[in-house]
RODO-2510 file (C-alpha; in nm, 4 decimals, decimal comma):
residues 67
     n   res          X          Y          Z
     1     q    14,3373     2,4128    10,9503
     2     g    14,2366     2,1658    11,2139
     3     e    14,2433     2,4234    11,4922
     4     a    13,9461     2,5199    11,7072
     5     i    13,7545     2,8381    11,6315
     6     l    13,5898     3,0271    11,9147
     7     v    13,2536     3,1711    11,8026
     8     i    13,0947     3,4333    12,0264
     9     k    12,7437     3,5747    11,9913
    10     s    12,7292     3,9495    12,0546
    11     d    12,4713     4,2242    12,0359
    12     d    12,7377     4,4727    11,9212
    13     p    13,0410     4,3499    11,7242
    14     d    13,1307     4,7129    11,6480
    15     a    13,1766     4,7866    12,0196
    16     c    13,3811     4,4658    12,0572
    17     h    13,5996     4,5742    11,7654
    18     a    13,6523     4,9182    11,9218
    19     r    13,7636     4,7579    12,2504
    20     i    14,0035     4,5205    12,0710
    21     v    14,1790     4,7830    11,8539
    22     g    14,5143     4,8684    12,0089
    23     t    14,5433     4,5461    12,2096
    24     k    14,7728     4,2509    12,1409
    25     a    14,4924     4,0773    11,9490
    26     v    14,5302     4,0646    11,5696
    27     i    14,2171     4,1693    11,3832
    28     v    14,1630     3,9569    11,0719
    29     a    13,8438     4,1295    10,9531
    30     p    13,6602     4,4315    11,0944
    31     p    13,2830     4,4125    11,1451
    32     t    13,1298     4,3096    10,8124
    33     d    12,7720     4,2239    10,7090
    34     w    12,7191     3,9002    10,5185
    35     t    12,4690     3,6183    10,4687
    36     v    12,4755     3,2405    10,4894
    37     p    12,2142     2,9909    10,3666
    38     g    11,9430     2,9148    10,6215
    39     p    11,8019     2,5711    10,6997
    40     a    11,5002     2,6099    10,4702
    41     p    11,5272     2,6402    10,0910
    42     g    11,5636     3,0059     9,9943
    43     q    11,6159     3,1178    10,3523
    44     v    11,9184     3,3327    10,4422
    45     i    12,0692     3,4217    10,7767
    46     r    12,2039     3,7770    10,7994
    47     l    12,5093     3,8300    11,0189
    48     r    12,7498     4,1027    11,1239
    49     t    13,0847     3,9449    11,2043
    50     m    13,4374     4,0398    11,2985
    51     s    13,7273     3,7976    11,3359
    52     m    14,0587     3,8031    11,5169
    53     f    14,3396     3,6040    11,6729
    54     d    14,3487     3,6630    12,0474
    55     p    14,6866     3,7221    12,2166
    56     t    14,7296     3,3454    12,2728
    57     g    14,6709     3,2680    11,9028
    58     v    14,3113     3,1424    11,9246
    59     y    14,1058     3,2380    11,6170
    60     s    13,7738     3,3932    11,7181
    61     e    13,4633     3,5181    11,5396
    62     i    13,2255     3,7620    11,7069
    63     n    12,8828     3,7347    11,5433
    64     q    12,5563     3,9245    11,5612
    65     h    12,2413     3,7862    11,4003
    66     l    12,0678     4,0683    11,2155
    67     s    11,6925     4,0808    11,1624
***
């Protein structure tokens, strides 16, 4: 807690995941679909996200907005 999180927008988190597997990065969660509340009542934002710690220990999320 209290550490920075690097958030990266991607068109293909699955391809990012494939490139990261086998490196010194530590994958926390593979690409997963989920939703978050949108700005308007009843609105949802659909995402595909993977998360990892890079080799220097920075926590990162790679997100794709789904339609």
